[in-house]
N, C-alpha and C positions, 0 to 999 in steps of 0.2 A: 969289529966296529969300523975298521978302515974300509972294509968292503962296502958297508952301508953308506958311510960318508962319501966315498968315491962315487957311489951310485947317484947321489944327490947333488953332485957338482953342477951338472947342467941346470937343475932346478934353481939352485941358489944364484949362480952367476948370471944366468939369463934374466932372472927377475931383478937382480941388482942393476944390470945394464939398463933395463927398461924403466927402472925407478929413476935413474938419472935422466934418461931421454924424456921422461914425462915432464921434467922441469924445463926442458929445452925446446921441444917440439910443440907446435900448435895443435889444437884439438883435431883439426882437419887432417893434418899429417899423421897424427896418432891413429886416426880412423883408417886412413889408407894403409898404413903398416899392419894394422890389426886384420883388415880384410885380406891382405896379401898372405899373411901367416895362416889364416884359417882356410883360404882357398887353395893354399899349397899343401903344407904339411898336415893341416887339419883334415882335409878331404882325402888326401893320399893314404893316410894311416888306416882308413877303412875301405880302401879300394881293392884289397887283395884277399877278401874274405873267401871267395870261391876257391882260390888256390890253397888257402889254409885248410879248407874243408877237404880238398882232394888229398893233400899231404897227410892229414890226420887219419882219414878213412882208407888211404892207400887205393882209392878208386879213381882212376884217370880216364874212365870210359866216356865216350861222347854222350851216351844216354844219361849218365850221372851228372855230367857237366850241364846238360840242357835242363834237367830237372832242377838243379841247384839255381841256375840263372832265373828260371821261371818263378821258383819259390821266392827268391830274393826280390825280384821285381814286384811280386804279389804283396810281400810284406811292406815294401816302400809305399805302394799304392794304398794299402790299408792304413798306414800311418798318415798319409796325406788326407785321406777321407775322414779319419778320426779328427784331425785338427780342423778340417773344413766343417764337419757337421756337429761334432761334439767337442769343441775346443777346450772346455773346462776339464773334461775327462782326459783329453789328449795331453794337456799341459801337466796335469798331476802324474799321468802315466810316464811322460817324458822325464820329469824330475826324479821319479822313482827309479826308472831304468838308468838314467845318467848317474845317479848316486851309486847304484850297484856297479856300474861299469867303471867309474872313476876309482872306487874303492878296490875293486878286483885288480885293476892294473897297478895301482900304487902299492898295495900291500902284498903283491905277488913276490916281491923281493924277499919276504920273510919265510916263504915256503910253509905256510900255515897248514897244519894237518889237524883234522877234527873228525871225530866219529859222527858228529851231528852237523850235517850239511846246512841245515836251517840257521844254526848259530853262526856259522862262518859267513853265510849270506847276509845275515843281519849285521855282522861286523863290517862287511863291505859297504852295505847301504848306509850304515851310520857314519862311516868315514866320508863317503861321498856327500851325505847330507850335511856334514860339518863344513865341507868346502863350499857347497852351494849356499848353505845358510849364512856362512861368513860373508860371501860375496853379495848375496841378496840384502842382508841387513845393513852392510856398510855402504851399499849403493842402492838403498831402498827406493829413492825417488825415481831414478831412471828405470829400475827394475819394475816398479809399480806401473809405470807408463806402458812398458812393453807387455806386461802381463795383462793389463786392462785392454790394450789394443787387440791382443790375441783372443781373450776369453771374456772380456767385460767383467772380470772378477777382481774385486778389491781385496787386497791382502795388506793388513796394517803392518807397520814396522815392528810392533810387539810380537806379532805372529811370526815374522821373519826371524826375529831374535830368538824366539822360543824354538823354532825349527833348528837353529844353530846350536843352542844350548842342549837341546834334547839329543841331537846327533852326536855332539862331542861327549856327553855324559855316557851314552850307550857305548860309543867307541872306546872310551877310557876304561869302563868297567869290564867289557868283554876282553879287551886287550890284556888285562891282568891274568886271564886264564890261559894265555898262550905264551910259553916261555920265550920262543923266538922273537915275539913282538914286545913282550913285557920289558925286557932289558934295554930296548931301544925306544921306549915310549917317550923318554925325555927328548930325544932327537925329533920325533914326530911333533911333539908339543912346540918345540922351538921353531920348527918349520912352519907350523900353523900360525904362530905369532908373527913370524916374518912375512908370511903370505898375507895375513890380515893387515899388516902395516902397508903393504903394497896396494891392497884393495882399497884402503882408505885414502890413498894419495892419487891413484890413477883413475881415469874414467872407466865406466862399466865395460865398454867394448874392449879397451886395451887390457883391462884386468882379466876379462874372460879369455881373450885370445892368448895372452901369455900363459895362463894356466893351462888352457886347452892344448896348446901346441908344445910348450917346453916341459910341462909337468906330466902331460898325458900322451899326446900324439907321438912325439919323437921317441920317448922311451918305449912306446908300443911298437913303433916301426923297428927299433933295434931288436926287440924280442922276436918280432916276426922274421926279420932277416936271419937271426940266429937259428930259428926253427926251420925256415925254408931253405936256406943256403949256408948251412953250418960251416963248411970249409971251402966255400966257393968264393974266390976273390972277385968274381964278376957279379956277385949277388946283388949289389946295390943297383947296378945297371939293369939287371933282369927284373928286379922288384919295381923299378921306376917304369920300365917298358910295359910290364903286365898291369900296372896301375892306370896307365894312360886312358884306355877305353872307358873305364868306370869313372875316372876323374873328369873326363870330357863330358860324359853323360850327366854328371852331377852339376857341372857348371852350366851346361845348356839348359838343363831342367830348371835350375834356379832362375836364370834370366828369362827363360820362357814364361815362367809364372809371373815374373815381374812385369813383363810387357803385355802379357795376355790379360792380366787383371788391371792393367793401367795404374799400377801402384804409384802413389805419390812418394817423392824422396823421403819425406818425414815419416812415412809408414813402412819404409824398406826394412828397418830392423826387425819389427814383429814378423814380417814375411820371411826374412832371412832365418830367424831362430826357429820358426815353424818348419821351414823346409829342412833345416839342419837336424831338427828333431826327427822328422819323418825318415831321413836317410840314416839316422843313428840307430833306429829300432832294430833293423836286421843285423847291423854290425854288433850291437850289444848282445843280441841273441846268439850270434855265431861265436863270439868270444867266450861267452858263458858256457855254451855247449862244448866248446873245445876243451874246457877245463875238466869236464866230467865224463866226456866220451872216452871209452876204453878201446884203443885200437888193437888190431891183431898182433902188432909188434910194438915194442916200447917206443914211445915218442913223448916229447915234453915241450909244452908251450905255456 
């Protein structure tokens, strides 16, 4: 139990700090901090996917690296095109992928083993759906505006709440069948209540950034560091340096879109979340694939 509680120290104390800052800082300053968090830790956590693939497959050849880069760029472009031409499908696809990705990262601490991969995947999706449903329903008005700007799709608050309740119900029921998770279900429930309280007090952008960075991105970076540089004291420096090219490309790409389409300041958030979704697709695919790929020698991430 102490190991689990220790694992969630960052989640709890970071959220508590921003809960206090929310009462002190102006909305503008909160937005600035939110973007800094997302543009730094948020983007960096998905910038080492190629290196993770190489380590998992044990293939460091130039040919494999080139194919991986091209495939990665192709998936990003496909994601952008989906949001551009079929935004309704892109939005639903993004929510499904994000739900799976958030659940897979968060519940990885329990080392869940199952003969039925589909049940485990449903568990991951249900947890992520609980998080997103909680955020969307408690911040319904702002969420609705962004969703409508992206897809012209109106989703009522009742549907958002149903999304949350359905996700939590499925998560709770399936969790009972896994011993490693069942005995800590009360901790997960308390964390969700605490997170819900934060979502209800902080604006949408700050709520999302705190969850995305401190509950997801930083824990993911720590897992990646442990996998890539297990006993290397200079691992953090190497990780940061290898992340820089992809991080720079992401930043340039986002602001390139912003200026190319002459986006107005009040429509920047829909563009921002659309772009974030597009670059999230390949990262989600990579992280999911790493969990099921069987390398020639034993490795764990």
